[in-house]
BALOBA-1460 file (C-alpha; in Angstrom, 3 decimals):
// residues 82
<rec num="1" residu="x" x="-69.389" y="97.584" z="-204.522"/>
<rec num="2" residu="x" x="-69.982" y="94.751" z="-201.469"/>
<rec num="3" residu="x" x="-72.590" y="96.014" z="-199.627"/>
<rec num="4" residu="x" x="-74.099" y="93.531" z="-197.227"/>
<rec num="5" residu="x" x="-78.033" y="93.297" z="-197.091"/>
<rec num="6" residu="x" x="-81.003" y="94.537" z="-194.255"/>
<rec num="7" residu="x" x="-81.062" y="90.264" z="-192.765"/>
<rec num="8" residu="x" x="-77.144" y="90.135" z="-192.808"/>
<rec num="9" residu="x" x="-76.327" y="93.230" z="-191.329"/>
<rec num="10" residu="x" x="-78.637" y="92.838" z="-188.683"/>
<rec num="11" residu="x" x="-77.514" y="89.063" z="-187.941"/>
<rec num="12" residu="x" x="-73.556" y="90.003" z="-186.085"/>
<rec num="13" residu="x" x="-75.443" y="92.549" z="-184.112"/>
<rec num="14" residu="x" x="-78.440" y="90.781" z="-182.584"/>
<rec num="15" residu="x" x="-76.771" y="87.631" z="-182.177"/>
<rec num="16" residu="x" x="-74.545" y="88.068" z="-179.499"/>
<rec num="17" residu="x" x="-77.381" y="88.539" z="-176.842"/>
<rec num="18" residu="x" x="-79.117" y="85.913" z="-177.818"/>
<rec num="19" residu="x" x="-75.424" y="83.658" z="-177.636"/>
<rec num="20" residu="x" x="-74.924" y="85.272" z="-174.163"/>
<rec num="21" residu="x" x="-78.307" y="84.392" z="-173.286"/>
<rec num="22" residu="x" x="-77.551" y="80.607" z="-174.325"/>
<rec num="23" residu="x" x="-74.699" y="80.234" z="-172.320"/>
<rec num="24" residu="x" x="-76.419" y="81.587" z="-168.932"/>
<rec num="25" residu="x" x="-79.760" y="78.990" z="-169.503"/>
<rec num="26" residu="x" x="-77.010" y="76.234" z="-169.946"/>
<rec num="27" residu="x" x="-74.972" y="77.236" z="-167.178"/>
<rec num="28" residu="x" x="-77.933" y="77.000" z="-165.182"/>
<rec num="29" residu="x" x="-79.408" y="73.749" z="-166.632"/>
<rec num="30" residu="x" x="-75.464" y="72.051" z="-165.731"/>
<rec num="31" residu="x" x="-76.339" y="73.240" z="-162.663"/>
<rec num="32" residu="x" x="-80.030" y="71.270" z="-162.062"/>
<rec num="33" residu="x" x="-78.813" y="68.223" z="-164.122"/>
<rec num="34" residu="x" x="-75.260" y="67.859" z="-162.602"/>
<rec num="35" residu="x" x="-74.736" y="69.672" z="-159.532"/>
<rec num="36" residu="x" x="-77.539" y="70.636" z="-157.493"/>
<rec num="37" residu="x" x="-78.388" y="66.352" z="-156.958"/>
<rec num="38" residu="x" x="-74.997" y="65.695" z="-155.931"/>
<rec num="39" residu="x" x="-75.401" y="68.426" z="-153.059"/>
<rec num="40" residu="x" x="-78.861" y="67.220" z="-152.200"/>
<rec num="41" residu="x" x="-77.259" y="63.702" z="-152.030"/>
<rec num="42" residu="x" x="-74.393" y="65.059" z="-149.504"/>
<rec num="43" residu="x" x="-76.497" y="67.388" z="-147.172"/>
<rec num="44" residu="x" x="-79.344" y="64.612" z="-147.030"/>
<rec num="45" residu="x" x="-79.828" y="62.978" z="-143.668"/>
<rec num="46" residu="x" x="-81.780" y="59.780" z="-143.289"/>
<rec num="47" residu="x" x="-84.166" y="59.900" z="-140.608"/>
<rec num="48" residu="x" x="-84.468" y="56.113" z="-140.036"/>
<rec num="49" residu="x" x="-80.868" y="55.299" z="-138.261"/>
<rec num="50" residu="x" x="-80.971" y="58.021" z="-135.533"/>
<rec num="51" residu="x" x="-81.208" y="56.690" z="-132.771"/>
<rec num="52" residu="x" x="-83.548" y="58.586" z="-130.917"/>
<rec num="53" residu="x" x="-85.394" y="61.197" z="-132.077"/>
<rec num="54" residu="x" x="-83.607" y="64.352" z="-132.017"/>
<rec num="55" residu="x" x="-86.171" y="67.378" z="-131.936"/>
<rec num="56" residu="x" x="-87.164" y="66.493" z="-127.671"/>
<rec num="57" residu="x" x="-83.545" y="66.322" z="-126.791"/>
<rec num="58" residu="x" x="-82.822" y="69.676" z="-128.646"/>
<rec num="59" residu="x" x="-86.325" y="71.137" z="-126.586"/>
<rec num="60" residu="x" x="-84.963" y="69.755" z="-123.504"/>
<rec num="61" residu="x" x="-81.111" y="71.337" z="-123.927"/>
<rec num="62" residu="x" x="-82.538" y="74.960" z="-125.324"/>
<rec num="63" residu="x" x="-85.233" y="74.766" z="-122.553"/>
<rec num="64" residu="x" x="-82.865" y="74.007" z="-119.357"/>
<rec num="65" residu="x" x="-80.631" y="77.199" z="-120.762"/>
<rec num="66" residu="x" x="-83.225" y="79.256" z="-120.966"/>
<rec num="67" residu="x" x="-84.745" y="78.741" z="-117.330"/>
<rec num="68" residu="x" x="-81.132" y="78.732" z="-116.096"/>
<rec num="69" residu="x" x="-80.664" y="82.311" z="-117.794"/>
<rec num="70" residu="x" x="-83.677" y="83.577" z="-116.582"/>
<rec num="71" residu="x" x="-82.383" y="82.634" z="-112.913"/>
<rec num="72" residu="x" x="-79.298" y="83.979" z="-113.352"/>
<rec num="73" residu="x" x="-81.275" y="87.161" z="-114.157"/>
<rec num="74" residu="x" x="-83.695" y="87.214" z="-112.302"/>
<rec num="75" residu="x" x="-80.509" y="86.478" z="-109.101"/>
<rec num="76" residu="x" x="-78.399" y="89.328" z="-110.515"/>
<rec num="77" residu="x" x="-81.407" y="92.421" z="-110.278"/>
<rec num="78" residu="x" x="-82.618" y="90.996" z="-106.660"/>
<rec num="79" residu="x" x="-81.274" y="93.789" z="-104.134"/>
<rec num="80" residu="x" x="-78.706" y="92.390" z="-101.750"/>
<rec num="81" residu="x" x="-78.018" y="93.031" z="-98.524"/>
<rec num="82" residu="x" x="-74.812" y="94.748" z="-96.990"/>
């Protein structure tokens, strides 16, 4: 009669979730170790090579468009003479 001891019986059943956890950890570590540094390198912007500061022209452009939009709204809501 081939009867497996209790510690052998539970080994195959309990090992599957542990293997899945280890596989998931390996995939997460692969992303952190290999993919993330490459992505960070691609999206990195070196501020030393920019000829002008970006914040001030962007602020001026956005403020100008906002002012024009507000003036247009005031002009469209004003009463008109027929």
